[in-house]
TORLUM-550402 format. One record per residue (C-alpha): residue number from 1; residue in one letter; x, y, z. Coordinates in steps of 0.02 Angstrom, whole numbers. Layout:
REM residues N
+-----+---+--------+--------+--------+
!   k ! r !     px !     py !     pz !
+-----+---+--------+--------+--------+
! NUM ! A !      X !      Y !      Z !
...
+-----+---+--------+--------+--------+
//
This chain:
REM residues 473
+-----+---+--------+--------+--------+
!   k ! r !     px !     py !     pz !
+-----+---+--------+--------+--------+
!   1 ! M !      0 !      0 !      0 !
!   2 ! R !     61 !    173 !    -40 !
!   3 ! I !     34 !    327 !     64 !
!   4 ! L !     22 !    492 !    -27 !
!   5 ! L !     54 !    618 !    106 !
!   6 ! C !    -65 !    757 !     84 !
!   7 ! N !    -76 !    926 !    140 !
!   8 ! C !   -253 !    954 !    131 !
!   9 ! N !   -400 !    969 !     23 !
!  10 ! S !   -487 !   1128 !    -25 !
!  11 ! P !   -598 !   1199 !    111 !
!  12 ! P !   -763 !   1115 !     71 !
!  13 ! S !   -868 !   1271 !     67 !
!  14 ! L !   -760 !   1361 !    -58 !
!  15 ! S !   -802 !   1359 !   -242 !
!  16 ! P !   -664 !   1351 !   -372 !
!  17 ! T !   -564 !   1510 !   -381 !
!  18 ! P !   -619 !   1616 !   -530 !
!  19 ! P !   -488 !   1681 !   -650 !
!  20 ! Q !   -388 !   1813 !   -560 !
!  21 ! K !   -386 !   1992 !   -622 !
!  22 ! P !   -221 !   2084 !   -613 !
!  23 ! P !   -192 !   2128 !   -431 !
!  24 ! P !   -235 !   2307 !   -386 !
!  25 ! S !   -109 !   2435 !   -329 !
!  26 ! F !    -86 !   2440 !   -142 !
!  27 ! L !    -22 !   2610 !   -102 !
!  28 ! P !    -66 !   2666 !     73 !
!  29 ! A !   -247 !   2721 !     98 !
!  30 ! A !   -261 !   -259 !    392 !
!  31 ! A !   -142 !   -247 !    258 !
!  32 ! V !     35 !   -197 !    301 !
!  33 ! W !     22 !    -11 !    284 !
!  34 ! T !    107 !     51 !    441 !
!  35 ! K !    257 !    132 !    357 !
!  36 ! K !    195 !    312 !    357 !
!  37 ! T !    275 !    474 !    304 !
!  38 ! L !    221 !    649 !    351 !
!  39 ! I !    197 !    755 !    192 !
!  40 ! T !    200 !    885 !    154 !
!  41 ! A !     -3 !    908 !    179 !
!  42 ! L !    105 !    961 !     39 !
!  43 ! S !   -118 !   1087 !    107 !
!  44 ! G !   -135 !    868 !     -5 !
!  45 ! A !     14 !    696 !    -73 !
!  46 ! L !     33 !    811 !     70 !
!  47 ! S !    285 !    840 !    202 !
!  48 ! L !    329 !    856 !    300 !
!  49 ! T !    379 !    737 !    169 !
!  50 ! L !    275 !    801 !     32 !
!  51 ! L !    103 !    874 !     55 !
!  52 ! V !    -12 !    915 !    -92 !
!  53 ! S !   -138 !   1050 !    -70 !
!  54 ! S !   -303 !   1108 !   -128 !
!  55 ! S !   -236 !   1195 !   -278 !
!  56 ! S !   -159 !   1046 !   -363 !
!  57 ! P !   -166 !   1054 !   -553 !
!  58 ! A !   -324 !    993 !   -636 !
!  59 ! L !   -306 !    813 !   -693 !
!  60 ! S !   -393 !    742 !   -843 !
!  61 ! S !   -554 !    653 !   -804 !
!  62 ! D !   -515 !    527 !   -938 !
!  63 ! S !   -354 !    469 !   -856 !
!  64 ! P !   -343 !    280 !   -867 !
!  65 ! P !   -375 !    181 !   -708 !
!  66 ! F !   -221 !    165 !   -599 !
!  67 ! Q !   -115 !     12 !   -633 !
!  68 ! P !     31 !    -25 !   -519 !
!  69 ! P !    199 !     -9 !   -606 !
!  70 ! R !    292 !   -169 !   -643 !
!  71 ! P !    412 !   -221 !   -505 !
!  72 ! P !    593 !   -169 !   -526 !
!  73 ! Q !    690 !   -280 !   -644 !
!  74 ! L !    820 !   -360 !   -533 !
!  75 ! S !    994 !   -396 !   -596 !
!  76 ! T !   1128 !   -510 !   -523 !
!  77 ! P !   1119 !   -495 !   -333 !
!  78 ! L !   1250 !   -389 !   -249 !
!  79 ! P !   1348 !   -511 !   -140 !
!  80 ! D !   1357 !   -402 !     15 !
!  81 ! R !   1181 !   -327 !      8 !
!  82 ! C !   1061 !   -452 !    -65 !
!  83 ! N !    997 !   -627 !    -41 !
!  84 ! E !    849 !   -728 !   -101 !
!  85 ! E !    740 !   -680 !     48 !
!  86 ! E !    772 !   -495 !     17 !
!  87 ! E !    732 !   -517 !   -167 !
!  88 ! E !    568 !   -603 !   -128 !
!  89 ! E !    524 !   -469 !     -1 !
!  90 ! L !    562 !   -332 !   -128 !
!  91 ! Q !    454 !   -415 !   -259 !
!  92 ! N !    308 !   -434 !   -139 !
!  93 ! K !    325 !   -254 !    -84 !
!  94 ! F !    289 !   -181 !   -255 !
!  95 ! V !    166 !   -303 !   -330 !
!  96 ! L !    -16 !   -271 !   -290 !
!  97 ! K !   -129 !   -421 !   -315 !
!  98 ! P !   -307 !   -355 !   -298 !
!  99 ! E !   -378 !   -516 !   -367 !
! 100 ! F !   -320 !   -604 !   -209 !
! 101 ! V !   -392 !   -474 !    -91 !
! 102 ! T !   -563 !   -512 !    -21 !
! 103 ! K !   -698 !   -381 !     -5 !
! 104 ! E !   -697 !   -403 !    184 !
! 105 ! E !   -509 !   -373 !    188 !
! 106 ! I !   -527 !   -208 !     95 !
! 107 ! V !   -656 !   -146 !    221 !
! 108 ! Q !   -550 !   -204 !    367 !
! 109 ! E !   -396 !   -120 !    293 !
! 110 ! A !   -487 !     47 !    285 !
! 111 ! W !   -550 !     20 !    463 !
! 112 ! Q !   -374 !    -15 !    525 !
! 113 ! I !   -302 !    143 !    446 !
! 114 ! V !   -430 !    250 !    537 !
! 115 ! N !   -404 !    152 !    698 !
! 116 ! D !   -217 !    186 !    697 !
! 117 ! S !   -206 !    364 !    631 !
! 118 ! F !   -369 !    463 !    632 !
! 119 ! L !   -369 !    621 !    736 !
! 120 ! D !   -538 !    679 !    801 !
! 121 ! T !   -527 !    868 !    789 !
! 122 ! G !   -667 !    911 !    907 !
! 123 ! R !   -825 !    823 !    849 !
! 124 ! H !   -799 !    684 !    978 !
! 125 ! R !   -881 !    553 !    870 !
! 126 ! W !   -731 !    436 !    875 !
! 127 ! S !   -670 !    326 !   1016 !
! 128 ! P !   -578 !    158 !   1015 !
! 129 ! Q !   -732 !     74 !   1086 !
! 130 ! S !   -858 !    145 !    962 !
! 131 ! W !   -740 !    112 !    817 !
! 132 ! E !   -717 !    -70 !    869 !
! 133 ! Q !   -906 !    -88 !    874 !
! 134 ! K !   -916 !    -11 !    701 !
! 135 ! K !   -802 !   -147 !    633 !
! 136 ! E !   -905 !   -285 !    712 !
! 137 ! D !  -1065 !   -212 !    642 !
! 138 ! I !   -997 !   -193 !    465 !
! 139 ! L !   -903 !   -357 !    452 !
! 140 ! G !  -1055 !   -446 !    519 !
! 141 ! T !  -1148 !   -402 !    359 !
! 142 ! S !  -1135 !   -493 !    193 !
! 143 ! I !  -1021 !   -406 !     68 !
! 144 ! Q !  -1065 !   -477 !   -101 !
! 145 ! T !   -979 !   -356 !   -220 !
! 146 ! R !   -830 !   -237 !   -226 !
! 147 ! S !   -948 !    -89 !   -247 !
! 148 ! K !  -1038 !   -144 !    -88 !
! 149 ! A !   -871 !   -146 !      3 !
! 150 ! H !   -834 !     30 !    -57 !
! 151 ! E !  -1007 !     89 !     -3 !
! 152 ! L !   -978 !     17 !    171 !
! 153 ! I !   -812 !    109 !    183 !
! 154 ! K !   -897 !    272 !    133 !
! 155 ! R !  -1029 !    250 !    267 !
! 156 ! M !   -899 !    202 !    395 !
! 157 ! L !   -795 !    358 !    360 !
! 158 ! A !   -948 !    471 !    353 !
! 159 ! S !   -993 !    417 !    530 !
! 160 ! L !   -836 !    507 !    592 !
! 161 ! G !   -913 !    677 !    552 !
! 162 ! D !   -751 !    740 !    474 !
! 163 ! P !   -778 !    824 !    303 !
! 164 ! Y !   -597 !    790 !    252 !
! 165 ! T !   -592 !    603 !    291 !
! 166 ! R !   -665 !    515 !    141 !
! 167 ! F !   -655 !    369 !     19 !
! 168 ! L !   -572 !    377 !   -153 !
! 169 ! S !   -626 !    262 !   -293 !
! 170 ! P !   -486 !    182 !   -394 !
! 171 ! A !   -511 !    315 !   -529 !
! 172 ! E !   -504 !    456 !   -401 !
! 173 ! F !   -351 !    382 !   -318 !
! 174 ! S !   -269 !    366 !   -488 !
! 175 ! K !   -290 !    553 !   -517 !
! 176 ! M !   -214 !    595 !   -349 !
! 177 ! A !    -73 !    470 !   -371 !
! 178 ! R !    -32 !    548 !   -538 !
! 179 ! Y !     -7 !    721 !   -463 !
! 180 ! D !    169 !    767 !   -514 !
! 181 ! I !    274 !    917 !   -465 !
! 182 ! T !    438 !    852 !   -533 !
! 183 ! G !    410 !    875 !   -718 !
! 184 ! I !    464 !    697 !   -757 !
! 185 ! G !    315 !    599 !   -690 !
! 186 ! I !    366 !    535 !   -519 !
! 187 ! N !    320 !    563 !   -337 !
! 188 ! I !    461 !    555 !   -210 !
! 189 ! R !    449 !    514 !    -26 !
! 190 ! E !    571 !    510 !    120 !
! 191 ! V !    599 !    337 !    195 !
! 192 ! P !    700 !    314 !    356 !
! 193 ! D !    825 !    172 !    354 !
! 194 ! D !    895 !     64 !    495 !
! 195 ! T !   1035 !    188 !    532 !
! 196 ! G !    917 !    333 !    564 !
! 197 ! S !    960 !    425 !    403 !
! 198 ! V !    834 !    459 !    265 !
! 199 ! K !    826 !    389 !     89 !
! 200 ! L !    729 !    467 !    -54 !
! 201 ! K !    628 !    338 !   -148 !
! 202 ! V !    509 !    342 !   -295 !
! 203 ! Q !    337 !    320 !   -220 !
! 204 ! G !    238 !    318 !   -383 !
! 205 ! L !    255 !    349 !   -568 !
! 206 ! I !    145 !    407 !   -709 !
! 207 ! L !    134 !    256 !   -822 !
! 208 ! D !    221 !    289 !   -987 !
! 209 ! G !    278 !    457 !   -918 !
! 210 ! P !    455 !    523 !   -949 !
! 211 ! A !    535 !    438 !   -798 !
! 212 ! H !    442 !    273 !   -821 !
! 213 ! T !    491 !    268 !  -1005 !
! 214 ! A !    673 !    303 !   -961 !
! 215 ! G !    678 !    153 !   -842 !
! 216 ! V !    636 !    224 !   -670 !
! 217 ! R !    530 !    105 !   -566 !
! 218 ! Q !    430 !    119 !   -405 !
! 219 ! G !    544 !     92 !   -256 !
! 220 ! D !    702 !    155 !   -341 !
! 221 ! E !    812 !    264 !   -232 !
! 222 ! V !    861 !    437 !   -298 !
! 223 ! L !   1047 !    469 !   -269 !
! 224 ! A !   1087 !    626 !   -370 !
! 225 ! V !   1010 !    757 !   -486 !
! 226 ! N !   1120 !    833 !   -622 !
! 227 ! G !   1274 !    773 !   -529 !
! 228 ! E !   1219 !    848 !   -362 !
! 229 ! H !   1206 !    718 !   -224 !
! 230 ! V !   1038 !    727 !   -135 !
! 231 ! V !   1082 !    636 !     26 !
! 232 ! G !   1014 !    740 !    170 !
! 233 ! K !    894 !    839 !     61 !
! 234 ! S !    705 !    835 !     82 !
! 235 ! A !    586 !    762 !    -46 !
! 236 ! F !    525 !    939 !    -80 !
! 237 ! E !    701 !   1002 !   -116 !
! 238 ! V !    737 !    858 !   -235 !
! 239 ! S !    570 !    881 !   -324 !
! 240 ! S !    616 !   1064 !   -350 !
! 241 ! L !    785 !   1013 !   -422 !
! 242 ! L !    696 !    902 !   -547 !
! 243 ! Q !    584 !   1046 !   -605 !
! 244 ! G !    629 !   1145 !   -759 !
! 245 ! P !    566 !   1214 !   -924 !
! 246 ! N !    463 !   1101 !  -1034 !
! 247 ! E !    561 !    983 !  -1148 !
! 248 ! T !    728 !   1017 !  -1062 !
! 249 ! F !    829 !    871 !   -994 !
! 250 ! V !    878 !    821 !   -818 !
! 251 ! T !    998 !    680 !   -769 !
! 252 ! I !    957 !    578 !   -615 !
! 253 ! K !   1059 !    442 !   -534 !
! 254 ! I !    954 !    302 !   -459 !
! 255 ! W !    982 !    137 !   -372 !
! 256 ! H !    861 !     -2 !   -418 !
! 257 ! G !    835 !    -69 !   -242 !
! 258 ! N !    931 !   -197 !   -139 !
! 259 ! C !    958 !   -313 !   -285 !
! 260 ! G !    978 !   -193 !   -429 !
! 261 ! P !   1112 !    -87 !   -510 !
! 262 ! T !   1149 !     98 !   -498 !
! 263 ! E !   1107 !    193 !   -656 !
! 264 ! S !   1112 !    371 !   -724 !
! 265 ! L !    965 !    417 !   -836 !
! 266 ! E !    936 !    571 !   -943 !
! 267 ! I !    751 !    616 !   -941 !
! 268 ! Q !    657 !    748 !  -1039 !
! 269 ! R !    538 !    854 !   -935 !
! 270 ! Q !    358 !    863 !   -994 !
! 271 ! L !    251 !    927 !   -850 !
! 272 ! V !    296 !   1093 !   -774 !
! 273 ! A !    220 !   1191 !   -630 !
! 274 ! R !    183 !   1371 !   -678 !
! 275 ! S !    261 !   1512 !   -582 !
! 276 ! P !    141 !   1564 !   -442 !
! 277 ! V !    230 !   1729 !   -408 !
! 278 ! F !    190 !   1901 !   -478 !
! 279 ! Y !    291 !   2050 !   -416 !
! 280 ! R !    320 !   2235 !   -449 !
! 281 ! L !    396 !   2388 !   -365 !
! 282 ! E !    273 !   2522 !   -306 !
! 283 ! Q !    315 !   2701 !   -259 !
! 284 ! V !    238 !   2756 !    -94 !
! 285 ! S !    134 !   2916 !   -110 !
! 286 ! N !    213 !   3072 !    -34 !
! 287 ! S !    369 !   2974 !     14 !
! 288 ! P !    537 !   2930 !    -62 !
! 289 ! S !    510 !   2750 !     -6 !
! 290 ! S !    466 !   2605 !   -121 !
! 291 ! V !    374 !   2446 !    -79 !
! 292 ! G !    401 !   2276 !   -157 !
! 293 ! Y !    233 !   2196 !   -196 !
! 294 ! M !    229 !   2006 !   -215 !
! 295 ! R !     73 !   1905 !   -251 !
! 296 ! L !     85 !   1718 !   -215 !
! 297 ! K !    -58 !   1623 !   -297 !
! 298 ! E !    -18 !   1448 !   -233 !
! 299 ! F !    117 !   1347 !   -147 !
! 300 ! N !    186 !   1237 !   -285 !
! 301 ! A !    361 !   1171 !   -317 !
! 302 ! L !    417 !   1337 !   -394 !
! 303 ! A !    347 !   1449 !   -256 !
! 304 ! R !    503 !   1465 !   -148 !
! 305 ! K !    625 !   1478 !   -292 !
! 306 ! D !    524 !   1612 !   -381 !
! 307 ! L !    488 !   1709 !   -222 !
! 308 ! V !    675 !   1716 !   -184 !
! 309 ! I !    706 !   1788 !   -358 !
! 310 ! A !    568 !   1916 !   -332 !
! 311 ! M !    631 !   1973 !   -162 !
! 312 ! K !    811 !   1990 !   -220 !
! 313 ! R !    761 !   2090 !   -373 !
! 314 ! L !    644 !   2203 !   -275 !
! 315 ! Q !    779 !   2234 !   -144 !
! 316 ! D !    904 !   2277 !   -281 !
! 317 ! M !    775 !   2399 !   -352 !
! 318 ! G !    767 !   2489 !   -185 !
! 319 ! A !    616 !   2415 !    -94 !
! 320 ! S !    603 !   2475 !     87 !
! 321 ! Y !    457 !   2360 !    133 !
! 322 ! F !    375 !   2206 !     63 !
! 323 ! I !    192 !   2165 !     35 !
! 324 ! L !    156 !   1979 !     25 !
! 325 ! D !    -18 !   1954 !    -48 !
! 326 ! L !    -95 !   1788 !      7 !
! 327 ! R !   -276 !   1832 !    -30 !
! 328 ! D !   -373 !   1693 !   -117 !
! 329 ! N !   -224 !   1576 !    -94 !
! 330 ! L !   -305 !   1412 !    -39 !
! 331 ! G !   -141 !   1324 !     -6 !
! 332 ! G !    -31 !   1203 !    -99 !
! 333 ! L !    120 !   1107 !    -40 !
! 334 ! V !    137 !   1129 !    146 !
! 335 ! Q !    324 !   1102 !    136 !
! 336 ! A !    333 !   1247 !     13 !
! 337 ! G !    245 !   1356 !    142 !
! 338 ! I !    368 !   1303 !    276 !
! 339 ! E !    517 !   1339 !    163 !
! 340 ! I !    447 !   1511 !    120 !
! 341 ! A !    419 !   1554 !    303 !
! 342 ! K !    603 !   1515 !    334 !
! 343 ! L !    651 !   1654 !    213 !
! 344 ! F !    590 !   1783 !    340 !
! 345 ! L !    628 !   1704 !    510 !
! 346 ! N !    782 !   1693 !    620 !
! 347 ! K !    862 !   1525 !    649 !
! 348 ! G !    773 !   1431 !    789 !
! 349 ! E !    608 !   1526 !    777 !
! 350 ! T !    452 !   1416 !    771 !
! 351 ! I !    358 !   1406 !    607 !
! 352 ! I !    217 !   1290 !    660 !
! 353 ! Y !    176 !   1151 !    782 !
! 354 ! T !     95 !    992 !    720 !
! 355 ! V !     -4 !    877 !    834 !
! 356 ! G !    -80 !    706 !    806 !
! 357 ! R !   -106 !    534 !    884 !
! 358 ! D !     43 !    462 !    793 !
! 359 ! P !    212 !    527 !    860 !
! 360 ! Q !    269 !    566 !    682 !
! 361 ! Y !    139 !    705 !    676 !
! 362 ! Q !    197 !    782 !    841 !
! 363 ! K !    328 !    905 !    783 !
! 364 ! N !    395 !   1079 !    817 !
! 365 ! V !    447 !   1145 !    646 !
! 366 ! V !    579 !   1282 !    663 !
! 367 ! A !    681 !   1391 !    546 !
! 368 ! D !    855 !   1318 !    523 !
! 369 ! T !    941 !   1459 !    429 !
! 370 ! A !    964 !   1646 !    440 !
! 371 ! P !    828 !   1751 !    354 !
! 372 ! L !    849 !   1801 !    173 !
! 373 ! V !    775 !   1973 !    208 !
! 374 ! T !    745 !   2077 !    364 !
! 375 ! L !    639 !   2217 !    291 !
! 376 ! P !    465 !   2245 !    367 !
! 377 ! V !    326 !   2143 !    288 !
! 378 ! V !    139 !   2169 !    266 !
! 379 ! V !     40 !   2010 !    230 !
! 380 ! L !   -128 !   2032 !    144 !
! 381 ! V !   -258 !   1900 !    191 !
! 382 ! N !   -444 !   1868 !    168 !
! 383 ! N !   -573 !   1733 !    202 !
! 384 ! R !   -502 !   1629 !     60 !
! 385 ! T !   -327 !   1626 !    134 !
! 386 ! A !   -313 !   1445 !    190 !
! 387 ! S !   -201 !   1301 !    240 !
! 388 ! A !    -18 !   1329 !    189 !
! 389 ! S !    -56 !   1515 !    172 !
! 390 ! E !   -112 !   1519 !    353 !
! 391 ! I !     48 !   1432 !    406 !
! 392 ! V !    153 !   1569 !    325 !
! 393 ! A !     43 !   1711 !    387 !
! 394 ! S !     43 !   1650 !    568 !
! 395 ! A !    230 !   1611 !    568 !
! 396 ! L !    275 !   1787 !    511 !
! 397 ! H !    145 !   1867 !    624 !
! 398 ! D !    183 !   1772 !    784 !
! 399 ! N !    371 !   1801 !    765 !
! 400 ! C !    344 !   1988 !    743 !
! 401 ! R !    405 !   1988 !    563 !
! 402 ! A !    245 !   2049 !    482 !
! 403 ! V !     78 !   2132 !    511 !
! 404 ! L !    -80 !   2053 !    440 !
! 405 ! V !   -202 !   2162 !    343 !
! 406 ! G !   -375 !   2117 !    278 !
! 407 ! E !   -502 !   1989 !    339 !
! 408 ! R !   -498 !   1840 !    456 !
! 409 ! T !   -425 !   1691 !    365 !
! 410 ! F !   -524 !   1535 !    322 !
! 411 ! G !   -463 !   1419 !    461 !
! 412 ! K !   -400 !   1260 !    377 !
! 413 ! G !   -271 !   1185 !    493 !
! 414 ! L !   -287 !    998 !    469 !
! 415 ! I !   -164 !    871 !    399 !
! 416 ! Q !   -226 !    730 !    289 !
! 417 ! S !   -135 !    575 !    228 !
! 418 ! V !   -194 !    479 !     76 !
! 419 ! F !   -181 !    289 !     94 !
! 420 ! E !   -195 !    168 !    -51 !
! 421 ! L !   -298 !     12 !    -18 !
! 422 ! R !   -246 !   -151 !    -98 !
! 423 ! D !   -381 !   -147 !   -232 !
! 424 ! G !   -321 !     20 !   -301 !
! 425 ! S !   -447 !    127 !   -206 !
! 426 ! G !   -395 !    241 !    -64 !
! 427 ! V !   -445 !    336 !     92 !
! 428 ! V !   -402 !    513 !    142 !
! 429 ! V !   -388 !    523 !    331 !
! 430 ! T !   -362 !    673 !    446 !
! 431 ! V !   -208 !    628 !    547 !
! 432 ! G !   -154 !    791 !    627 !
! 433 ! Q !   -177 !    978 !    642 !
! 434 ! Y !    -74 !   1136 !    646 !
! 435 ! V !    -50 !   1253 !    794 !
! 436 ! T !     29 !   1425 !    770 !
! 437 ! P !    188 !   1481 !    861 !
! 438 ! N !     74 !   1574 !    983 !
! 439 ! H !    -21 !   1411 !   1011 !
! 440 ! L !   -178 !   1460 !    916 !
! 441 ! D !   -276 !   1317 !    840 !
! 442 ! I !   -298 !   1373 !    660 !
! 443 ! N !   -434 !   1250 !    614 !
! 444 ! G !   -608 !   1322 !    623 !
! 445 ! N !   -540 !   1484 !    696 !
! 446 ! G !   -435 !   1566 !    563 !
! 447 ! I !   -315 !   1706 !    601 !
! 448 ! E !   -373 !   1880 !    645 !
! 449 ! P !   -281 !   2021 !    553 !
! 450 ! D !   -197 !   2166 !    643 !
! 451 ! F !   -278 !   2294 !    528 !
! 452 ! R !   -436 !   2289 !    423 !
! 453 ! N !   -376 !   2429 !    308 !
! 454 ! F !   -203 !   2463 !    244 !
! 455 ! P !   -106 !   2556 !    380 !
! 456 ! G !     23 !   2693 !    358 !
! 457 ! W !    204 !   2634 !    357 !
! 458 ! S !    236 !   2718 !    524 !
! 459 ! D !     94 !   2614 !    598 !
! 460 ! V !    174 !   2456 !    528 !
! 461 ! S !    341 !   2499 !    606 !
! 462 ! Q !    264 !   2543 !    775 !
! 463 ! H !    160 !   2383 !    777 !
! 464 ! L !    312 !   2273 !    742 !
! 465 ! L !    414 !   2366 !    872 !
! 466 ! K !    281 !   2340 !   1006 !
! 467 ! C !    269 !   2157 !    958 !
! 468 ! N !    456 !   2132 !    980 !
! 469 ! L !    460 !   2226 !   1145 !
! 470 ! H !    316 !   2121 !   1208 !
! 471 ! Q !    407 !   1960 !   1163 !
! 472 ! Q !    567 !   2019 !   1246 !
! 473 ! G !    474 !   2076 !   1402 !
+-----+---+--------+--------+--------+
//
């Protein structure tokens, strides 16, 4: 079973975002599935390994049903790393055999996932006792068809009262599994090994996509990208390295598992994330100062890279302040949000807390580098600012790096993981939630701005100064 770590789905009450007009000027006035990875909830297959958010690219409704990739082709065993038992284990790991899975086993697998990972975020409809009774009630009924099994799973998940925990048909799971931010048709996840270090492995491929055609297989370990070793890098960082202009080439070095060779493959990119950043320099009325305006539409694989370019250029052009516009930004890759927050924060400052029943979701995520910029920041928010956007807004606000202007944010602070069941269907399960550096529960509450209307720059400076003095006192 695969787990697509997801950063969250679109807030359920929000309709699709209409085409954006140019931004206005802002001058002042049962199966073995227990190996889990935290993604992103890239807000979706949400790290932090890699979390996919609400604003993932539209996927064709006529995508073919998901078929598991063929197992890696194993060459002569390496004498010091491979034996017949390991080879058999590797084969079994990557071959799904839905024809041998009973309908009862599929239902029980979904039940077990919820039993081990689901986080009740306040509705109090879940308890170990009630969930055990739910299993007995469901498995006591006759399950004649696969569609009946899927219907039982839907009813079972609906009883939790969580709008984000839901069932995915094989076709729906296929669409989510095919979400690709690398440009070559693969998803990458971080897998801990026995020594405590982390390996980067191919979690899924687009069948007949660039990487699959070149010879990459599910379970392969990624060792280097364009000659740069990726040991110690996150899945998000490596996915960003793989990104590039359409039809350009990237060389990746992979190892085909315990029993396979190491190989360098040149792959032509085909799918590319569009730049989510728009920026310009604005002159402040009745002042020699200039402000660097940056609009971030979503948190995709290019968000951090393009925002760094924008900030450096705006600084070189003489910007005295920054405006970061997160209005109508429903999220994206959570890890992208975390990396963007680091651009503004001092080393050691908290970006977000994550909490959940599973220890892997109980984390204090902190900045690990010096800030790229130290200029004052105004963050624009509204009631469609959600998920990864709220992580960035609260991190900058609570660490006294920015003032928030606009409306209360949406309040989407949950983490979902997407689990594949053995018949190709899947379940999306809420496994954790975010808490701001000031210990505010984002979910259902949102974040209250400091100002409803755009303040004067002196008011921004005074507000940030008071915030810092309060923290120091």
